[in-house]
Backbone as CSV, one residue per row, in Angstrom:
resi,resn,N_x,N_y,N_z,CA_x,CA_y,CA_z,C_x,C_y,C_z
1,MET,0.950,-12.489,-6.807,0.503,-12.790,-7.742,1.324,-11.502,-8.960
2,LEU,1.451,-9.950,-8.177,2.419,-9.285,-8.810,4.074,-10.001,-9.395
3,GLU,4.387,-10.549,-8.535,5.736,-11.421,-8.868,5.947,-12.152,-10.357
4,ASN,4.762,-12.550,-10.475,4.640,-12.944,-11.780,4.101,-12.520,-12.801
5,TYR,3.793,-11.104,-12.389,3.664,-10.636,-14.161,5.354,-9.931,-13.781
6,GLY,5.849,-9.838,-13.123,6.920,-9.168,-13.382,7.484,-8.455,-12.390
7,TYR,6.815,-7.894,-11.445,6.703,-6.472,-10.411,8.090,-7.210,-9.311
8,THR,8.566,-6.558,-8.644,9.764,-6.720,-7.505,8.754,-6.155,-6.663
9,VAL,8.780,-7.489,-5.362,7.376,-7.189,-4.612,8.645,-7.056,-3.436
10,LEU,8.925,-5.956,-1.986,9.670,-6.047,-1.081,8.768,-6.467,-0.070
11,ASP,8.563,-7.714,0.260,7.426,-8.402,1.429,8.241,-8.365,2.792
12,LEU,7.444,-6.734,3.380,8.215,-6.650,5.025,7.111,-7.457,5.534
13,GLY,6.664,-7.953,6.055,6.003,-9.680,6.015,4.557,-8.771,7.463
14,LYS,4.170,-10.010,8.220,3.173,-9.170,9.136,2.983,-8.263,10.242
15,ASN,2.249,-7.577,10.475,2.535,-6.585,12.099,3.765,-6.166,11.947
16,VAL,3.768,-5.098,10.596,4.927,-4.474,10.260,4.614,-3.002,10.937
17,PRO,5.839,-2.264,11.769,5.282,-1.064,12.615,5.073,-0.378,10.884
18,ALA,4.511,0.953,10.941,4.294,2.379,10.676,5.496,2.491,9.952
19,GLU,6.554,2.513,10.469,8.049,3.548,11.207,8.290,2.779,9.582
20,LYS,8.294,1.577,10.013,9.047,0.362,8.605,8.373,0.388,7.922
21,VAL,7.702,0.794,7.186,7.190,1.178,6.147,7.352,1.963,5.058
22,VAL,7.557,2.918,6.125,7.904,4.406,5.698,9.182,5.054,5.610
23,GLU,10.701,4.012,6.536,11.569,3.755,6.308,12.030,3.156,5.019
24,THR,11.514,1.955,4.701,11.552,1.613,3.425,11.280,1.952,1.803
25,VAL,10.079,2.484,2.759,9.701,3.149,1.219,11.016,4.275,0.448
26,LEU,11.161,4.952,1.699,11.895,6.294,1.182,13.792,5.564,1.179
27,GLU,14.169,4.402,1.770,15.517,3.975,1.205,15.271,3.212,0.178
28,LYS,14.722,2.652,-0.096,13.972,2.046,-1.803,13.737,2.645,-2.257
29,ASP,13.521,3.740,-2.540,12.331,4.392,-3.394,11.213,4.400,-3.846
30,VAL,10.621,3.634,-2.890,8.778,2.584,-3.515,8.123,3.561,-3.791
31,LYS,7.306,3.921,-5.653,6.621,4.299,-5.889,5.300,4.020,-5.858
32,PHE,5.112,2.036,-5.383,4.061,2.005,-4.925,3.883,1.064,-4.142
33,VAL,2.424,0.586,-2.928,3.085,0.585,-1.940,1.233,-0.394,-2.076
34,GLY,1.790,-1.771,-1.536,0.250,-2.353,-0.835,0.264,-3.072,0.157
35,LEU,-0.823,-2.759,0.765,-1.012,-3.163,2.201,-2.543,-3.797,2.444
36,SER,-1.933,-4.999,2.919,-3.721,-5.693,3.322,-3.712,-5.807,3.976
37,ALA,-5.274,-6.347,4.505,-5.781,-6.392,5.961,-6.920,-7.894,5.362
38,LEU,-6.314,-8.734,6.702,-7.144,-9.554,6.836,-8.452,-9.819,8.243
39,MET,-7.979,-9.186,8.685,-8.599,-8.740,10.580,-8.909,-7.341,10.442
40,THR,-10.256,-6.954,11.356,-11.206,-6.025,10.904,-9.680,-4.988,12.180
41,THR,-9.003,-5.768,12.987,-8.281,-5.254,14.265,-6.749,-3.877,13.496
42,THR,-6.764,-4.981,11.913,-5.492,-4.439,11.147,-5.592,-3.210,10.307
43,VAL,-7.283,-3.388,10.868,-7.021,-2.143,9.435,-7.328,-0.698,10.314
44,ALA,-6.804,-0.813,11.399,-6.914,1.161,11.947,-4.848,1.704,11.547
45,ASN,-4.594,0.065,11.276,-3.334,0.592,11.439,-2.613,0.964,10.183
46,MET,-3.500,0.482,9.056,-3.292,0.707,7.516,-3.795,2.387,7.605
47,GLU,-4.620,2.989,8.294,-5.262,4.270,8.485,-3.619,5.119,8.732
48,THR,-3.281,4.421,9.801,-1.709,5.118,10.327,-0.837,4.959,9.900
49,THR,-0.594,3.560,9.101,0.448,4.015,7.995,0.890,4.990,6.779
50,ILE,-0.432,4.557,6.098,-1.764,5.586,5.290,-0.866,7.371,5.605
51,LYS,-1.244,7.261,6.445,-0.677,9.333,7.775,0.553,9.415,7.449
52,LEU,1.478,8.366,8.188,2.198,8.776,7.957,3.822,8.682,6.941
53,LEU,2.822,7.465,6.093,3.851,7.717,4.047,3.630,8.977,4.324
54,ARG,2.374,9.975,3.935,2.153,10.963,3.785,2.794,12.287,3.875
55,GLU,3.121,11.817,5.040,3.469,13.533,6.069,5.224,12.900,5.955
56,LYS,6.078,12.308,6.088,7.056,11.662,6.179,7.891,12.129,4.539
57,LEU,6.792,11.332,3.631,6.657,10.949,1.991,6.798,13.336,1.837
58,GLY,6.448,14.027,1.773,5.919,15.381,1.365,6.737,16.121,2.468
59,GLU,7.038,15.622,3.456,8.482,16.291,4.244,9.940,16.101,3.455
60,VAL,9.695,15.351,2.400,11.204,15.282,1.341,11.136,15.546,-0.155
61,GLY,9.830,15.651,-0.074,9.082,16.095,-1.215,9.086,14.814,-2.009
62,LYS,8.451,14.041,-1.869,8.546,12.703,-2.734,6.941,12.250,-2.489
63,SER,6.949,10.917,-3.221,4.982,10.676,-3.058,5.063,9.004,-4.022
64,CYS,3.989,8.092,-3.122,3.923,7.870,-4.187,2.609,6.432,-3.901
65,LYS,2.058,5.908,-4.725,0.253,5.753,-4.471,0.459,4.312,-3.950
66,ILE,-0.544,4.572,-2.927,-1.150,3.127,-1.927,-2.298,2.906,-2.369
67,MET,-1.674,1.439,-2.601,-3.150,0.323,-2.240,-3.149,-0.332,-1.375
68,VAL,-4.486,-0.469,-0.768,-5.160,-1.381,0.299,-5.983,-2.774,-0.794
69,GLY,-6.140,-4.007,0.277,-7.332,-4.879,0.276,-7.054,-6.057,1.197
70,GLY,-7.987,-6.159,0.811,-8.350,-8.110,2.066,-9.055,-7.546,2.330
71,ALA,-10.140,-8.990,3.007,-11.142,-9.957,3.152,-12.338,-8.400,3.936
72,VAL,-11.517,-7.846,4.901,-12.427,-6.415,5.855,-12.404,-5.162,5.063
73,LEU,-11.535,-4.747,3.961,-12.075,-3.686,3.793,-13.235,-3.490,2.554
74,THR,-13.509,-2.365,2.062,-14.365,-2.052,0.807,-13.599,-0.542,0.280
75,GLU,-13.867,-0.308,-0.662,-13.600,0.662,-1.286,-14.057,1.520,-0.564
76,ASP,-14.933,1.802,-0.235,-15.481,3.104,-0.053,-14.639,3.215,1.769
77,TYR,-14.298,2.210,2.718,-13.066,2.614,3.465,-11.787,2.502,3.253
78,ALA,-11.856,1.890,1.900,-9.850,2.385,1.610,-10.138,4.083,0.769
79,ALA,-10.437,4.592,0.090,-11.108,5.679,0.472,-10.920,7.015,1.459
80,GLN,-11.528,6.236,2.573,-12.237,7.080,3.877,-10.574,6.980,4.672
81,ILE,-9.830,5.858,4.396,-8.265,5.992,5.116,-7.315,6.413,4.362
82,GLY,-7.569,7.307,2.601,-6.446,7.631,2.339,-5.653,6.980,1.287
83,ALA,-6.203,5.789,1.149,-5.727,4.739,-0.019,-6.058,5.445,-1.045
84,ASP,-5.000,5.489,-2.427,-5.097,5.879,-3.804,-6.064,4.570,-4.602
85,TYR,-6.138,3.698,-4.487,-6.618,2.356,-5.092,-7.049,1.188,-3.622
86,TYR,-8.148,0.655,-4.061,-8.444,-0.530,-3.620,-8.219,-1.842,-4.476
87,SER,-7.929,-2.341,-3.913,-7.777,-3.804,-4.729,-8.660,-5.140,-4.030
88,LYS,-9.882,-5.724,-5.073,-10.694,-6.534,-4.409,-10.113,-8.327,-3.836
89,ASP,-8.924,-7.801,-5.239,-8.484,-8.959,-5.707,-6.989,-9.263,-5.865
90,ALA,-6.793,-10.317,-5.945,-4.826,-9.936,-6.421,-4.919,-9.773,-8.374
91,MET,-5.977,-10.123,-9.008,-5.888,-9.673,-10.723,-6.075,-8.015,-10.683
92,VAL,-7.101,-7.778,-9.530,-7.254,-6.251,-9.569,-6.093,-5.495,-9.444
93,SER,-5.484,-6.161,-8.290,-3.950,-5.456,-7.809,-2.808,-5.484,-9.054
94,VAL,-3.285,-6.132,-9.702,-1.734,-6.584,-11.179,-2.038,-5.200,-12.051
95,ALA,-3.731,-5.268,-12.413,-4.121,-3.864,-13.391,-3.891,-2.436,-12.527
96,ILE,-4.296,-2.333,-11.415,-3.578,-1.500,-10.609,-1.854,-1.440,-10.990
97,ALA,-1.174,-2.494,-10.700,0.777,-2.002,-10.468,0.021,-1.561,-12.052
98,ARG,0.014,-1.982,-13.366,0.073,-1.841,-14.731,-0.290,-0.317,-14.999
99,GLU,-1.556,0.416,-14.417,-1.626,2.010,-14.431,-0.943,2.405,-13.711
100,VAL,-0.285,2.603,-12.050,0.835,3.126,-11.776,2.165,2.956,-12.332
101,LEU,2.583,1.634,-12.838,4.163,0.906,-13.020,4.537,1.131,-13.923
102,GLY,3.524,1.023,-14.957,2.694,0.349,-16.559,3.901,-1.366,-16.545
103,LYS,4.170,-1.716,-17.373,4.687,-3.093,-17.895,3.506,-3.858,-18.398
């Protein structure tokens, strides 16, 4: 959906280690990260990824906004794991991208 609205999406795939997400964000100077979880077993990995992103970006004086979504997440849980935004569906993610990135 984001690509349909003109945003460039770097899809890293499924079951991506937190370190790979951080490496890509730093290498590509990514300003907006989206993480999705469709199973409860993957939600803990989101929290790990968010914490590592914040830590490593902070070390180099950078930051990015992080949006999470997926069938097993709630807005409260998104806040609890440190996400900046929660998207309940694809159209909401477009609205959030517009807020963060413009267009």
